[in-house]
KEZA-312540 format. One record per residue: x, y, z of N, C-alpha, C in turn; residue in one letter. Coordinates in steps of 0.05 Angstrom, whole numbers, plus 32768, in hexadecimal, padded with zeros to 4 digits. Example, Ala and Ser with C-alpha at 12.3 -4.5 7.8 and 13.67 -1.06 7.14 Angstrom:
REM residues 2
81087F8E809C80F67FA6809C81087FBE809CA/81017FD3808E81117FEB808F81028001809DS/
END
This chain:
REM residues 133
823F81EC7F20825C81EB7F1D826782077F22M/827A82097F34828782227F3A82A182257F2AD/82A182387F1982BA823E7F0A82C482597F13L/82DA82597F2082E582717F2B82FF82797F1CK/830182927F158318829C7F06832582B37F16V/833F82B57F15834C82CC7F22834882E57F12P/834482FB7F21834183157F158351832A7F24I/835583417F17836183587F24834B836C7F27V/834A83787F3F8335838C7F46834183A77F4AI/833483BC7F3F833D83D77F42832783E77F50S/832D83F07F68831A84037F768324841F7F70D/8315842E7F62831D84497F598313845E7F6CE/8326846D7F77832084847F888326849D7F78L/831F84B47F82832384CD7F73834084D07F6AT/835384CB7F7B836F84CF7F74838084B67F78E/8374849F7F7A838484877F808375846E7F74D/8384845A7F6D837984407F658384842B7F77I/8372841C7F84837A84077F96837683EC7F88I/838C83DE7F85838C83C57F76838983AD7F89M/837B83997F80837983807F8F837583697F7CS/837683517F86837083397F778358832B7F84T/834A831B7F758334830D7F80832D82F57F6EG/831882E77F75830F82D07F6682F282D47F5ES/82ED82D57F4382D282D97F3982C582BE7F33L/82AE82B97F3F829E82A17F3A828E82A67F21N/829482987F0B8286829D7EF2826A82927EF2L/826282837F06824682797F088235828D7F16A/823F82997F2C822E82AA7F3D823582C87F3AS/824C82CF7F31825582EA7F2F826182F57F49G/826382E57F5E826F82ED7F77828D82EF7F74E/829983027F8282B683057F8282BF83017F9FI/82D182EE7FA382DB82E77FBD82F982E87FBEN/830482E47FD6832182E37FDB832F82FC7FD1R/832583137FD98331832C7FD0834A83327FE1I/836083367FD48379833C7FE1838483577FD6E/8385836B7FE7838F83857FDE83AD83857FDBY/83B683947FC783D383977FC283DC83B27FCBQ/83F083B37FDD83FA83CC7FE783E583DE7FF3D/83D283D2800183BC83E1800E83B483D38028Y/83B483E2803E83AD83D78058839083DE805ED/837E83CB8058836183D0805C835A83D28079A/836983C5808A836383C680A7836983E380B1V/837F83EE80A98386840980B28377841F80A4A/8372841C808A83668431807A8348842D8074R/833E8416807A832284118073832084058056G/830983F98050830683EF8035830384058021L/830D84018009830E84177FF582F384247FF0P/82DD84147FEF82C3841F7FE882B7842F8000F/82C4842E801782BB843E802E82C5845A802DE/82D9845F801D82E5847A801A82D2848D800DS/82D384A6801582C384BB800882CD84C07FECE/82E584B97FE682F184BD7FCB82EB84A57FB8A/82DD84917FC282D684797FB182C484817F9AY/82CB84777F8282BC847D7F6A82AF84647F5EE/82BF844F7F5882B484367F4C82C884207F4EF/82BF84087F4782D183F07F4782CE83E27F2DT/82E583D97F2282E583C97F0A82F683B07F0ES/82F3839D7EFC830283857EFD830E837F7EE2G/8323836E7EE2833083667ECA833683487ECBT/832D833A7EB68333831E7EB38348831C7E9DL/835E830E7EA38374830D7E8F837B82F17E88S/838482EE7E6F838D82D37E65839F82D87E4EN/83B782CE7E5083CA82CF7E3A83D082EC7E30G/83D182FF7E4283D6831A7E3A83BE832A7E30G/83A7831D7E30838E832A7E27837D832F7E40K/836E83457E40835E834D7E57834183527E4FD/832F834C7E62831383537E60830D83647E79V/8306837D7E768300838F7E8C82E283907E90E/82D983927EA982BC83927EAF82B783A27EC9F/829D83A87ECC829483B77EE4829083A47EFBR/829883AD7F138293839D7F2B828183AD7F3DV/826C839F7F47825A83AC7F5A826483A77F77D/826183BB7F88826983B87FA4825183BE7FB5V/824983AA7FC6823483AE7FDA824183BB7FF2D/823C83D57FF5824A83E3800B824183DB8026K/822A83CD8029822083C48042822F83AB804BT/8233839880388240837E803F825D837D8037T/8266838F80268281838F801C8286837A8006G/8270836E7FFC827283597FE7827683657FCCQ/828B835C7FBE829083647FA28282834F7F91Y/827683577F7B826983457F69826683517F4DS/825D83407F3B825883497F1F823A83427F1AV/822C83557F0E820F83507F08820C833A7EF3S/81F4832F7EF181EF83197EDF81F483217EC2A/81EB83397EBA81EF83427E9F820D83487E99S/821B83537EAD823883587EA98247833D7EA8E/823E83297EB7824B830F7EB7824883027E9CL/823183047E90822C82F97E75823E83077E61L/824083217E63825283307E51826F83287E54E/827783237E6D8293831A7E72829883007E64I/828682ED7E66828982D37E5A828B82D57E3CK/827982E57E30827A82E87E12829482F57E09V/829B830B7E1782B483197E0F82CC83087E14R/82CD82F97E2A82E482E87E3082E682D27E1BA/82D082C67E1382D082B17DFE82DB82BC7DE4A/82D282D47DDD82DB82E07DC482F982E77DC5A/830182F37DDB831C82FC7DDD833082E67DE2L/832A82D47DF5833E82C07DFD833E82A87DEAF/832782A07DE0832582887DCF8322828F7DB2A/831E82A87DAC831A82B07D9082FF82A77D85G/82EC82A27D9782D182997D8F82C082B27D8BV/82B382B27D7382A182C87D6D828482BF7D70T/827282D27D72825582CC7D74824C82BC7D5BG/825782C37D44824F82B57D2B825982987D2CK/827182937D37827B82787D39826B82687D4DA/826382757D63825382677D778238825F7D6BL/822C82717D5B8212826B7D4E821582557D3AL/822A82557D2B822F82407D17823282257D24A/824182247D3A8245820A7D47822B82007D54S/821B82137D5E8201820C7D6A81EE82017D54A/81EE820E7D3C81DE82057D2681E681E97D1DD/820081E47D1B820B81CB7D13820381B57D27A/820481BB7D4081FE81A77D5581E081A17D55A/81CF81B57D4E81B281B17D4E81A881A37D35A/81B781A37D1F81AE81977D0681AE81797D09A/8199816C7CFF8198814E7D0081AE81437CEDP/81B6812B7CF481CB811D7CE481C2811C7CC7A/81D481237CB581CE81217C9981C0813A7C8EG/81B7814B7C9F81A981637C9681BC81747C86A/81B2817D7C7081C2818E7C5E81D1817F7C49G/81D381647C4C81E181547C3881D081517C1FE/81B581527C2281A4814E7C0B819F81687BFBS/81A6817F7C0781A281997BF981B8819C7BE4R/81B181A67BCD81C581AD7BB981D781C37BC4P/81F081C27BBC820381D57BC481FA81F17BBCR/81FB82047BCF81F382207BC981D682257BCDG/81C682117BD681A982157BD981A582277BF2S/818F82347BF2818882467C08817B82377C1ER/8182823E7C37817782317C4E816282427C5BT/815F825B7C52814C826D7C5F8159827C7C76G/817182777C7D817F82847C938190829B7C89R/819282AF7C9881A582C57C9281C082BE7C9CL/81D482C37C8D81F082BE7C9681FF82D77C99H/
END
């Protein structure tokens, strides 16, 4: 399943920031459909080709909240992407920020889903389960 989300991309040069938009595939980490804002890539070349190029970052936004992340640029192909570890971090941070879901809540819902029906009903209230909370 391909889930693509719109992002803002910032190519940072020594004395300039070139902004663009793109589409991040949350399954593969590939970034496509990059459109530069107020920048003529045909006349000036791609930002990462400049000697002044430093790094690229991306921002995923929802409801006035932002998740910023590192973007990798393959200078040979011009492909923008996000590494697998960075992609996982984006998903976790986005869930926490946008949906208010915490790691503890995710664990609790996973434990509840894994428990057999009726489990816990026979335990006296306040009994220890052997798990750390």
